[in-house]
All heavy atoms as TSV, in Angstrom:
chain	resi	resn	atom	element	x	y	z
A	1	MET	N	N	80.765	90.847	-50.016
A	1	MET	CA	C	79.834	91.662	-50.669
A	1	MET	C	C	79.402	91.033	-51.726
A	1	MET	O	O	79.930	90.231	-52.430
A	1	MET	CB	C	80.684	92.981	-51.179
A	1	MET	CG	C	79.952	94.314	-51.034
A	1	MET	SD	S	80.850	95.572	-51.900
A	1	MET	CE	C	82.255	95.768	-50.823
A	2	LYS	N	N	78.058	91.199	-51.963
A	2	LYS	CA	C	77.332	90.597	-53.181
A	2	LYS	C	C	76.204	91.572	-53.689
A	2	LYS	O	O	75.623	92.250	-52.950
A	2	LYS	CB	C	76.768	89.276	-52.859
A	2	LYS	CG	C	75.476	89.340	-51.888
A	2	LYS	CD	C	74.998	87.851	-51.611
A	2	LYS	CE	C	73.895	87.744	-50.820
A	2	LYS	NZ	N	73.180	86.595	-50.570
A	3	ILE	N	N	76.057	91.346	-54.967
A	3	ILE	CA	C	75.006	92.271	-55.593
A	3	ILE	C	C	73.607	91.551	-55.307
A	3	ILE	O	O	73.487	90.442	-55.776
A	3	ILE	CB	C	75.283	92.435	-57.130
A	3	ILE	CG1	C	76.601	93.215	-57.362
A	3	ILE	CG2	C	74.078	93.057	-57.869
A	3	ILE	CD1	C	77.151	93.270	-58.709
A	4	LEU	N	N	72.663	92.324	-54.858
A	4	LEU	CA	C	71.394	91.622	-54.632
A	4	LEU	C	C	70.442	91.927	-55.803
A	4	LEU	O	O	69.533	91.115	-56.087
A	4	LEU	CB	C	70.777	92.256	-53.333
A	4	LEU	CG	C	71.439	92.047	-52.069
A	4	LEU	CD1	C	70.880	92.854	-50.905
A	4	LEU	CD2	C	71.602	90.631	-51.824
A	5	LYS	N	N	70.633	93.096	-56.481
A	5	LYS	CA	C	69.647	93.410	-57.524
A	5	LYS	C	C	70.334	94.534	-58.417
A	5	LYS	O	O	70.922	95.447	-57.846
A	5	LYS	CB	C	68.362	93.950	-56.843
A	5	LYS	CG	C	67.219	94.302	-57.879
A	5	LYS	CD	C	66.036	94.839	-57.058
A	5	LYS	CE	C	65.010	95.143	-58.074
A	5	LYS	NZ	N	63.702	95.615	-57.339
A	6	VAL	N	N	70.121	94.553	-59.713
A	6	VAL	CA	C	70.583	95.471	-60.709
A	6	VAL	C	C	69.290	96.206	-60.966
A	6	VAL	O	O	68.312	95.717	-61.493
A	6	VAL	CB	C	71.301	94.930	-61.899
A	6	VAL	CG1	C	71.541	96.087	-62.835
A	6	VAL	CG2	C	72.449	94.221	-61.434
A	7	LEU	N	N	69.289	97.627	-60.747
A	7	LEU	CA	C	68.060	98.406	-61.037
A	7	LEU	C	C	68.039	98.745	-62.532
A	7	LEU	O	O	68.988	99.250	-63.018
A	7	LEU	CB	C	68.200	99.792	-60.241
A	7	LEU	CG	C	68.266	99.631	-58.717
A	7	LEU	CD1	C	68.367	101.031	-58.128
A	7	LEU	CD2	C	66.920	99.015	-58.260
A	8	GLU	N	N	66.927	98.435	-63.085
A	8	GLU	CA	C	66.705	98.710	-64.437
A	8	GLU	C	C	66.276	100.223	-64.763
A	8	GLU	O	O	65.918	100.818	-63.805
A	8	GLU	CB	C	65.600	97.807	-65.122
A	8	GLU	CG	C	65.909	96.349	-64.986
A	8	GLU	CD	C	67.034	95.915	-65.863
A	8	GLU	OE1	O	67.149	96.506	-66.967
A	8	GLU	OE2	O	67.742	94.962	-65.369
A	9	LYS	N	N	66.538	100.692	-65.943
A	9	LYS	CA	C	65.941	102.103	-66.266
A	9	LYS	C	C	66.755	103.139	-65.310
A	9	LYS	O	O	65.983	104.029	-64.875
A	9	LYS	CB	C	64.609	102.271	-66.202
A	9	LYS	CG	C	63.903	101.320	-67.203
A	9	LYS	CD	C	62.455	101.437	-67.310
A	9	LYS	CE	C	61.876	100.374	-68.320
A	9	LYS	NZ	N	60.336	100.520	-68.335
A	10	THR	N	N	67.956	102.979	-65.059
A	10	THR	CA	C	68.700	103.908	-64.284
A	10	THR	C	C	69.617	104.704	-65.229
A	10	THR	O	O	70.059	104.059	-66.253
A	10	THR	CB	C	69.538	103.442	-63.175
A	10	THR	OG1	O	70.381	102.278	-63.642
A	10	THR	CG2	C	68.504	102.636	-62.053
A	11	GLU	N	N	70.097	105.800	-64.807
A	11	GLU	CA	C	71.019	106.560	-65.646
A	11	GLU	C	C	71.984	107.385	-64.801
A	11	GLU	O	O	71.401	108.053	-63.875
A	11	GLU	CB	C	70.229	107.509	-66.718
A	11	GLU	CG	C	70.914	108.359	-67.534
A	11	GLU	CD	C	70.066	109.140	-68.433
A	11	GLU	OE1	O	68.773	109.343	-68.202
A	11	GLU	OE2	O	70.531	109.766	-69.421
A	12	LEU	N	N	73.104	107.440	-65.121
A	12	LEU	CA	C	74.159	108.315	-64.384
A	12	LEU	C	C	74.116	109.707	-65.017
A	12	LEU	O	O	74.070	109.771	-66.318
A	12	LEU	CB	C	75.475	107.776	-64.365
A	12	LEU	CG	C	75.979	106.672	-63.544
A	12	LEU	CD1	C	77.327	106.199	-63.721
A	12	LEU	CD2	C	75.724	107.075	-62.064
A	13	VAL	N	N	73.884	110.749	-64.282
A	13	VAL	CA	C	73.860	112.091	-64.837
A	13	VAL	C	C	74.668	113.030	-64.008
A	13	VAL	O	O	74.897	112.856	-62.804
A	13	VAL	CB	C	72.380	112.670	-64.923
A	13	VAL	CG1	C	71.526	111.841	-66.004
A	13	VAL	CG2	C	71.708	112.679	-63.594
A	14	ILE	N	N	75.141	114.164	-64.588
A	14	ILE	CA	C	75.859	115.201	-63.815
A	14	ILE	C	C	74.936	116.331	-63.936
A	14	ILE	O	O	74.645	116.836	-64.851
A	14	ILE	CB	C	77.309	115.482	-64.451
A	14	ILE	CG1	C	78.126	114.146	-64.377
A	14	ILE	CG2	C	77.879	116.666	-63.665
A	14	ILE	CD1	C	79.457	114.349	-65.019
A	15	VAL	N	N	74.654	116.875	-62.638
A	15	VAL	CA	C	73.725	118.057	-62.556
A	15	VAL	C	C	74.391	119.137	-61.997
A	15	VAL	O	O	75.369	119.028	-61.055
A	15	VAL	CB	C	72.369	117.690	-61.717
A	15	VAL	CG1	C	71.734	116.553	-62.298
A	15	VAL	CG2	C	72.796	117.439	-60.284
A	16	ASP	N	N	73.987	120.363	-62.212
A	16	ASP	CA	C	74.401	121.622	-61.444
A	16	ASP	C	C	73.524	121.777	-60.430
A	16	ASP	O	O	72.373	122.317	-60.521
A	16	ASP	CB	C	74.570	122.729	-62.472
A	16	ASP	CG	C	75.298	123.900	-61.927
A	16	ASP	OD1	O	75.870	123.771	-60.810
A	16	ASP	OD2	O	75.069	125.040	-62.591
A	17	LEU	N	N	73.931	121.529	-59.198
A	17	LEU	CA	C	73.055	121.456	-57.902
A	17	LEU	C	C	73.331	122.727	-57.172
A	17	LEU	O	O	74.362	123.198	-56.856
A	17	LEU	CB	C	73.277	120.226	-57.255
A	17	LEU	CG	C	72.429	119.843	-55.995
A	17	LEU	CD1	C	70.942	119.566	-56.442
A	17	LEU	CD2	C	72.960	118.694	-55.236
A	18	GLU	N	N	72.127	123.384	-56.720
A	18	GLU	CA	C	72.306	124.453	-55.681
A	18	GLU	C	C	71.886	123.912	-54.403
A	18	GLU	O	O	70.897	123.290	-54.175
A	18	GLU	CB	C	71.265	125.533	-56.150
A	18	GLU	CG	C	71.308	126.686	-55.264
A	18	GLU	CD	C	70.298	127.790	-55.823
A	18	GLU	OE1	O	69.161	127.599	-55.495
A	18	GLU	OE2	O	70.750	128.804	-56.509
A	19	VAL	N	N	72.676	124.291	-53.382
A	19	VAL	CA	C	72.475	123.887	-51.967
A	19	VAL	C	C	72.520	125.161	-51.029
A	19	VAL	O	O	73.219	126.056	-51.477
A	19	VAL	CB	C	73.467	122.834	-51.455
A	19	VAL	CG1	C	73.248	121.515	-52.223
A	19	VAL	CG2	C	74.895	123.246	-51.598
A	20	ASN	N	N	71.739	125.180	-49.986
A	20	ASN	CA	C	71.764	126.287	-49.125
A	20	ASN	C	C	72.747	125.880	-47.971
A	20	ASN	O	O	72.571	124.750	-47.405
A	20	ASN	CB	C	70.369	126.532	-48.484
A	20	ASN	CG	C	69.579	127.015	-49.604
A	20	ASN	OD1	O	69.945	127.822	-50.394
A	20	ASN	ND2	N	68.222	126.683	-49.533
A	21	LEU	N	N	73.806	126.647	-47.708
A	21	LEU	CA	C	74.564	126.425	-46.536
A	21	LEU	C	C	74.483	127.628	-45.606
A	21	LEU	O	O	75.003	128.686	-45.664
A	21	LEU	CB	C	76.092	126.276	-46.957
A	21	LEU	CG	C	76.309	125.168	-47.769
A	21	LEU	CD1	C	77.751	125.035	-48.376
A	21	LEU	CD2	C	76.152	123.679	-47.049
A	22	GLY	N	N	73.649	127.436	-44.648
A	22	GLY	CA	C	73.251	128.698	-43.803
A	22	GLY	C	C	72.553	129.761	-44.707
A	22	GLY	O	O	71.610	129.533	-45.437
A	23	LYS	N	N	73.118	130.948	-44.622
A	23	LYS	CA	C	72.539	132.115	-45.444
A	23	LYS	C	C	73.128	132.095	-46.785
A	23	LYS	O	O	72.793	132.937	-47.719
A	23	LYS	CB	C	72.854	133.426	-44.779
A	23	LYS	CG	C	72.132	133.551	-43.336
A	23	LYS	CD	C	72.431	134.917	-42.667
A	23	LYS	CE	C	71.773	134.962	-41.426
A	23	LYS	NZ	N	72.156	136.148	-40.633
A	24	GLU	N	N	74.066	131.227	-47.034
A	24	GLU	CA	C	74.884	131.303	-48.344
A	24	GLU	C	C	74.363	130.098	-49.236
A	24	GLU	O	O	73.956	129.053	-48.856
A	24	GLU	CB	C	76.238	130.883	-48.064
A	24	GLU	CG	C	77.208	131.009	-49.303
A	24	GLU	CD	C	78.675	130.769	-48.745
A	24	GLU	OE1	O	78.965	130.840	-47.594
A	24	GLU	OE2	O	79.429	130.444	-49.768
A	25	LYS	N	N	74.182	130.469	-50.604
A	25	LYS	CA	C	73.898	129.361	-51.512
A	25	LYS	C	C	75.069	129.126	-52.363
A	25	LYS	O	O	75.810	129.917	-52.743
A	25	LYS	CB	C	72.806	129.975	-52.522
A	25	LYS	CG	C	71.364	129.989	-51.941
A	25	LYS	CD	C	70.370	130.356	-52.986
A	25	LYS	CE	C	68.976	130.437	-52.190
A	25	LYS	NZ	N	67.936	130.616	-53.225
A	26	ARG	N	N	75.285	127.811	-52.624
A	26	ARG	CA	C	76.331	127.318	-53.285
A	26	ARG	C	C	75.927	126.311	-54.489
A	26	ARG	O	O	74.856	125.669	-54.345
A	26	ARG	CB	C	77.429	126.573	-52.497
A	26	ARG	CG	C	78.230	127.508	-51.633
A	26	ARG	CD	C	79.349	126.635	-51.015
A	26	ARG	NE	N	79.969	127.549	-50.083
A	26	ARG	CZ	C	80.965	127.098	-49.205
A	26	ARG	NH1	N	81.399	125.811	-49.321
A	26	ARG	NH2	N	81.471	127.698	-48.330
A	27	THR	N	N	76.658	126.359	-55.601
A	27	THR	CA	C	76.408	125.468	-56.641
A	27	THR	C	C	77.560	124.595	-56.918
A	27	THR	O	O	78.733	125.034	-56.754
A	27	THR	CB	C	75.880	126.244	-57.945
A	27	THR	OG1	O	77.035	126.993	-58.391
A	27	THR	CG2	C	74.763	127.097	-57.779
A	28	GLY	N	N	77.303	123.494	-57.548
A	28	GLY	CA	C	78.367	122.608	-57.895
A	28	GLY	C	C	78.000	121.463	-58.621
A	28	GLY	O	O	76.727	120.948	-58.685
A	29	LEU	N	N	78.839	120.876	-59.517
A	29	LEU	CA	C	78.505	119.741	-60.360
A	29	LEU	C	C	78.524	118.559	-59.477
A	29	LEU	O	O	79.369	118.336	-58.583
A	29	LEU	CB	C	79.473	119.659	-61.479
A	29	LEU	CG	C	79.505	120.828	-62.359
A	29	LEU	CD1	C	80.642	120.412	-63.512
A	29	LEU	CD2	C	78.217	120.886	-63.146
A	30	THR	N	N	77.396	117.795	-59.548
A	30	THR	CA	C	77.169	116.671	-58.803
A	30	THR	C	C	76.694	115.459	-59.481
A	30	THR	O	O	75.902	115.372	-60.277
A	30	THR	CB	C	76.027	117.005	-57.624
A	30	THR	OG1	O	76.441	118.235	-57.041
A	30	THR	CG2	C	75.762	115.868	-56.648
A	31	LEU	N	N	77.438	114.270	-59.281
A	31	LEU	CA	C	77.070	112.985	-59.882
A	31	LEU	C	C	75.858	112.454	-59.109
A	31	LEU	O	O	75.752	112.460	-58.049
A	31	LEU	CB	C	78.214	112.045	-59.748
A	31	LEU	CG	C	78.075	110.689	-60.403
A	31	LEU	CD1	C	77.943	110.874	-61.912
A	31	LEU	CD2	C	79.177	109.768	-59.936
A	32	CYS	N	N	74.867	112.097	-60.136
A	32	CYS	CA	C	73.489	111.658	-59.551
A	32	CYS	C	C	73.101	110.381	-60.421
A	32	CYS	O	O	73.481	110.149	-61.548
A	32	CYS	CB	C	72.525	112.664	-59.681
A	32	CYS	SG	S	72.681	114.099	-58.772
A	33	VAL	N	N	72.229	109.641	-59.880
A	33	VAL	CA	C	71.538	108.579	-60.515
A	33	VAL	C	C	70.091	109.039	-60.722
A	33	VAL	O	O	69.378	109.466	-59.788
A	33	VAL	CB	C	71.591	107.247	-59.719
A	33	VAL	CG1	C	70.613	106.140	-60.419
A	33	VAL	CG2	C	72.958	106.795	-59.540
A	34	ARG	N	N	69.637	108.898	-62.048
A	34	ARG	CA	C	68.206	109.243	-62.209
A	34	ARG	C	C	67.477	107.957	-62.318
A	34	ARG	O	O	67.860	107.007	-63.068
A	34	ARG	CB	C	68.064	110.052	-63.544
A	34	ARG	CG	C	66.558	110.378	-63.902
A	34	ARG	CD	C	66.319	111.215	-64.995
A	34	ARG	NE	N	67.092	111.003	-66.122
A	34	ARG	CZ	C	67.527	111.980	-67.007
A	34	ARG	NH1	N	66.902	113.264	-66.834
A	34	ARG	NH2	N	68.179	111.638	-67.942
A	35	TYR	N	N	66.417	107.772	-61.406
A	35	TYR	CA	C	65.712	106.600	-61.326
A	35	TYR	C	C	64.186	107.000	-61.038
A	35	TYR	O	O	63.901	107.729	-60.053
A	35	TYR	CB	C	66.294	105.671	-60.245
A	35	TYR	CG	C	65.497	104.451	-60.040
A	35	TYR	CD1	C	65.557	103.364	-60.884
A	35	TYR	CD2	C	64.908	104.196	-58.897
A	35	TYR	CE1	C	64.890	102.276	-60.696
A	35	TYR	CE2	C	64.081	103.036	-58.535
A	35	TYR	CZ	C	64.169	101.977	-59.500
A	35	TYR	OH	O	63.555	100.853	-59.276
A	36	ASN	N	N	63.376	106.562	-61.933
A	36	ASN	CA	C	61.807	106.930	-61.790
A	36	ASN	C	C	61.667	108.338	-61.589
A	36	ASN	O	O	60.872	108.880	-60.698
A	36	ASN	CB	C	61.259	106.147	-60.481
A	36	ASN	CG	C	61.196	104.729	-60.792
A	36	ASN	OD1	O	61.022	104.320	-61.921
A	36	ASN	ND2	N	61.224	103.926	-59.608
A	37	ASN	N	N	62.251	109.146	-62.469
A	37	ASN	CA	C	62.149	110.691	-62.396
A	37	ASN	C	C	62.583	111.286	-61.068
A	37	ASN	O	O	62.192	112.339	-60.701
A	37	ASN	CB	C	60.699	111.084	-62.918
A	37	ASN	CG	C	60.493	111.182	-64.270
A	37	ASN	OD1	O	61.501	111.241	-65.074
A	37	ASN	ND2	N	59.272	111.134	-64.675
A	38	GLU	N	N	63.497	110.573	-60.363
A	38	GLU	CA	C	63.988	111.101	-59.090
A	38	GLU	C	C	65.491	111.088	-59.243
A	38	GLU	O	O	66.003	110.221	-59.936
A	38	GLU	CB	C	63.544	110.322	-57.952
A	38	GLU	CG	C	62.107	110.423	-57.765
A	38	GLU	CD	C	61.502	109.600	-56.590
A	38	GLU	OE1	O	62.237	108.581	-56.246
A	38	GLU	OE2	O	60.608	109.930	-55.908
A	39	TYR	N	N	66.162	112.065	-58.607
A	39	TYR	CA	C	67.659	112.143	-58.709
A	39	TYR	C	C	68.291	111.804	-57.394
A	39	TYR	O	O	67.820	112.373	-56.351
A	39	TYR	CB	C	68.026	113.469	-59.136
A	39	TYR	CG	C	67.694	113.847	-60.541
A	39	TYR	CD1	C	66.331	114.233	-60.960
A	39	TYR	CD2	C	68.567	113.608	-61.644
A	39	TYR	CE1	C	66.052	114.508	-62.211
A	39	TYR	CE2	C	68.180	113.848	-62.936
A	39	TYR	CZ	C	66.984	114.284	-63.271
A	39	TYR	OH	O	66.532	114.536	-64.540
A	40	PHE	N	N	69.168	110.905	-57.444
A	40	PHE	CA	C	69.876	110.643	-56.148
A	40	PHE	C	C	71.271	111.090	-56.157
A	40	PHE	O	O	72.031	110.479	-57.056
A	40	PHE	CB	C	69.871	108.961	-55.907
A	40	PHE	CG	C	68.516	108.468	-55.787
A	40	PHE	CD1	C	67.732	108.141	-56.819
A	40	PHE	CD2	C	67.953	108.145	-54.483
A	40	PHE	CE1	C	66.486	107.520	-56.679
A	40	PHE	CE2	C	66.704	107.607	-54.297
A	40	PHE	CZ	C	65.915	107.257	-55.434
A	41	PRO	N	N	71.651	112.122	-55.418
A	41	PRO	CA	C	73.104	112.577	-55.397
A	41	PRO	C	C	73.866	111.420	-54.903
A	41	PRO	O	O	73.651	110.780	-53.943
A	41	PRO	CB	C	73.135	113.714	-54.454
A	41	PRO	CG	C	71.636	113.978	-54.117
A	41	PRO	CD	C	70.761	112.866	-54.503
A	42	LEU	N	N	75.058	111.168	-55.679
A	42	LEU	CA	C	76.037	110.238	-55.192
A	42	LEU	C	C	77.318	110.897	-54.571
A	42	LEU	O	O	78.270	110.257	-53.987
A	42	LEU	CB	C	76.543	109.445	-56.265
A	42	LEU	CG	C	75.395	108.626	-57.052
A	42	LEU	CD1	C	75.951	107.912	-58.238
A	42	LEU	CD2	C	74.873	107.611	-56.101
A	43	ASN	N	N	77.467	112.186	-54.594
A	43	ASN	CA	C	78.473	113.000	-53.878
A	43	ASN	C	C	77.773	114.380	-53.476
A	43	ASN	O	O	76.812	114.788	-54.052
A	43	ASN	CB	C	79.667	113.043	-54.704
A	43	ASN	CG	C	79.595	113.874	-56.043
A	43	ASN	OD1	O	78.492	113.755	-56.685
A	43	ASN	ND2	N	80.471	114.714	-56.337
A	44	THR	N	N	78.448	114.942	-52.476
A	44	THR	CA	C	77.901	116.350	-52.045
A	44	THR	C	C	78.369	117.276	-52.953
A	44	THR	O	O	79.324	117.410	-53.588
A	44	THR	CB	C	78.436	116.586	-50.606
A	44	THR	OG1	O	79.875	116.578	-50.711
A	44	THR	CG2	C	77.967	115.512	-49.696
A	45	ALA	N	N	77.505	118.309	-53.080
A	45	ALA	CA	C	77.716	119.430	-54.016
A	45	ALA	C	C	78.688	120.483	-53.477
A	45	ALA	O	O	79.445	121.002	-54.194
A	45	ALA	CB	C	76.421	120.249	-54.300
A	46	HIS	N	N	78.928	120.630	-52.161
A	46	HIS	CA	C	79.761	121.667	-51.664
A	46	HIS	C	C	81.296	121.099	-51.504
A	46	HIS	O	O	82.217	121.846	-51.568
A	46	HIS	CB	C	79.326	122.121	-50.360
A	46	HIS	CG	C	79.095	121.154	-49.271
A	46	HIS	ND1	N	78.093	120.415	-49.181
A	46	HIS	CD2	C	79.958	120.846	-48.180
A	46	HIS	CE1	C	78.057	119.582	-48.178
A	46	HIS	NE2	N	79.209	119.878	-47.453
A	47	ASP	N	N	81.513	119.802	-51.357
A	47	ASP	CA	C	82.947	119.383	-51.240
A	47	ASP	C	C	83.194	117.995	-51.901
A	47	ASP	O	O	84.276	117.491	-51.848
A	47	ASP	CB	C	83.255	119.263	-49.810
A	47	ASP	CG	C	82.573	118.291	-48.896
A	47	ASP	OD1	O	81.772	117.491	-49.488
A	47	ASP	OD2	O	82.787	118.243	-47.665
A	48	GLY	N	N	82.145	117.404	-52.618
A	48	GLY	CA	C	82.373	116.284	-53.329
A	48	GLY	C	C	82.591	115.003	-52.672
A	48	GLY	O	O	82.890	113.952	-53.239
A	49	ARG	N	N	82.389	114.862	-51.362
A	49	ARG	CA	C	82.437	113.579	-50.624
A	49	ARG	C	C	81.445	112.643	-51.153
A	49	ARG	O	O	80.148	113.129	-51.419
A	49	ARG	CB	C	82.280	113.914	-49.143
A	49	ARG	CG	C	83.457	114.581	-48.475
A	49	ARG	CD	C	83.205	114.689	-47.038
A	49	ARG	NE	N	82.165	115.643	-46.800
A	49	ARG	CZ	C	81.354	115.725	-45.752
A	49	ARG	NH1	N	81.512	114.846	-44.819
A	49	ARG	NH2	N	80.434	116.559	-45.690
A	50	PRO	N	N	81.649	111.408	-51.300
A	50	PRO	CA	C	80.712	110.404	-51.554
A	50	PRO	C	C	79.546	110.216	-50.589
A	50	PRO	O	O	79.791	110.374	-49.262
A	50	PRO	CB	C	81.528	109.109	-51.840
A	50	PRO	CG	C	82.746	109.347	-51.157
A	50	PRO	CD	C	83.010	110.843	-51.004
A	51	ILE	N	N	78.311	109.989	-50.977
A	51	ILE	CA	C	77.192	109.636	-50.200
A	51	ILE	C	C	76.460	108.418	-50.731
A	51	ILE	O	O	76.644	108.175	-51.912
A	51	ILE	CB	C	76.308	110.849	-49.815
A	51	ILE	CG1	C	75.633	111.399	-51.252
A	51	ILE	CG2	C	76.971	112.033	-49.224
A	51	ILE	CD1	C	74.588	112.463	-51.098
A	52	LEU	N	N	75.827	107.747	-49.933
A	52	LEU	CA	C	75.000	106.558	-50.367
A	52	LEU	C	C	73.752	107.037	-51.106
A	52	LEU	O	O	73.191	108.033	-50.809
A	52	LEU	CB	C	74.594	105.661	-49.148
A	52	LEU	CG	C	75.727	105.105	-48.338
A	52	LEU	CD1	C	75.184	104.285	-47.134
A	52	LEU	CD2	C	76.541	104.146	-49.200
A	53	MET	N	N	73.395	106.125	-52.198
A	53	MET	CA	C	72.069	106.460	-52.789
A	53	MET	C	C	70.976	106.078	-51.837
A	53	MET	O	O	70.865	104.884	-51.337
A	53	MET	CB	C	71.962	105.409	-54.071
A	53	MET	CG	C	70.842	105.750	-54.865
A	53	MET	SD	S	71.007	104.703	-56.360
A	53	MET	CE	C	69.217	104.671	-56.922
A	54	ASN	N	N	70.285	107.082	-51.334
A	54	ASN	CA	C	69.438	106.978	-50.183
A	54	ASN	C	C	68.216	107.785	-50.424
A	54	ASN	O	O	68.172	108.791	-50.924
A	54	ASN	CB	C	70.123	107.547	-48.937
A	54	ASN	CG	C	69.438	107.396	-47.676
A	54	ASN	OD1	O	68.224	107.574	-47.635
A	54	ASN	ND2	N	70.224	107.091	-46.673
A	55	MET	N	N	67.027	107.260	-50.129
A	55	MET	CA	C	65.697	107.896	-50.384
A	55	MET	C	C	65.643	109.178	-49.535
A	55	MET	O	O	64.884	110.008	-49.867
A	55	MET	CB	C	64.545	106.978	-49.876
A	55	MET	CG	C	64.255	105.812	-50.872
A	55	MET	SD	S	63.902	106.297	-52.486
A	55	MET	CE	C	62.326	107.103	-52.297
A	56	ASP	N	N	66.293	109.255	-48.426
A	56	ASP	CA	C	66.389	110.582	-47.673
A	56	ASP	C	C	66.951	111.698	-48.464
A	56	ASP	O	O	66.768	112.938	-48.242
A	56	ASP	CB	C	67.138	110.422	-46.366
A	56	ASP	CG	C	66.355	109.408	-45.526
A	56	ASP	OD1	O	65.164	109.358	-45.523
A	56	ASP	OD2	O	67.053	108.837	-44.506
A	57	ASN	N	N	67.837	111.429	-49.509
A	57	ASN	CA	C	68.497	112.400	-50.301
A	57	ASN	C	C	67.972	112.642	-51.667
A	57	ASN	O	O	68.479	113.424	-52.333
A	57	ASN	CB	C	69.913	111.956	-50.378
A	57	ASN	CG	C	70.682	111.878	-49.083
A	57	ASN	OD1	O	70.496	112.635	-48.177
A	57	ASN	ND2	N	71.483	110.900	-48.952
A	58	VAL	N	N	66.766	112.070	-51.835
A	58	VAL	CA	C	66.061	112.171	-53.338
A	58	VAL	C	C	65.806	113.657	-53.655
A	58	VAL	O	O	65.372	114.357	-52.773
A	58	VAL	CB	C	64.950	111.247	-53.430
A	58	VAL	CG1	C	63.648	111.686	-52.723
A	58	VAL	CG2	C	64.596	110.937	-54.963
A	59	ILE	N	N	66.046	113.979	-54.906
A	59	ILE	CA	C	65.652	115.268	-55.293
A	59	ILE	C	C	64.635	115.047	-56.577
A	59	ILE	O	O	64.943	114.387	-57.455
A	59	ILE	CB	C	66.827	116.049	-56.009
A	59	ILE	CG1	C	67.879	116.137	-54.938
A	59	ILE	CG2	C	66.424	117.331	-56.644
A	59	ILE	CD1	C	69.182	116.556	-55.410
A	60	LYS	N	N	63.351	115.314	-56.386
A	60	LYS	CA	C	62.292	115.123	-57.381
A	60	LYS	C	C	62.395	116.242	-58.453
A	60	LYS	O	O	62.642	117.416	-58.043
A	60	LYS	CB	C	61.024	115.021	-56.781
A	60	LYS	CG	C	60.764	113.925	-55.863
A	60	LYS	CD	C	59.399	113.740	-55.350
A	60	LYS	CE	C	59.442	112.526	-54.414
A	60	LYS	NZ	N	58.179	112.132	-53.985
A	61	ASN	N	N	62.197	115.877	-59.611
A	61	ASN	CA	C	62.303	116.759	-60.749
A	61	ASN	C	C	60.919	117.385	-61.138
A	61	ASN	O	O	59.978	116.738	-61.101
A	61	ASN	CB	C	62.964	116.225	-61.998
A	61	ASN	CG	C	63.289	117.188	-63.043
A	61	ASN	OD1	O	63.331	118.393	-62.784
A	61	ASN	ND2	N	63.562	116.683	-64.187
């Protein structure tokens, strides 16, 4: 494993995230990275499993 690049101007934040699970809405504290005014969840809001920082998962503020 090797580090290719360190992203500048990033911040770790904890957000209270609301997600839709079928007809049900759930909220949960979620660890995110804030980068360029976009939030990348690092774990799932409903069960806390880790996920990769991925453009498909971005949440725009």
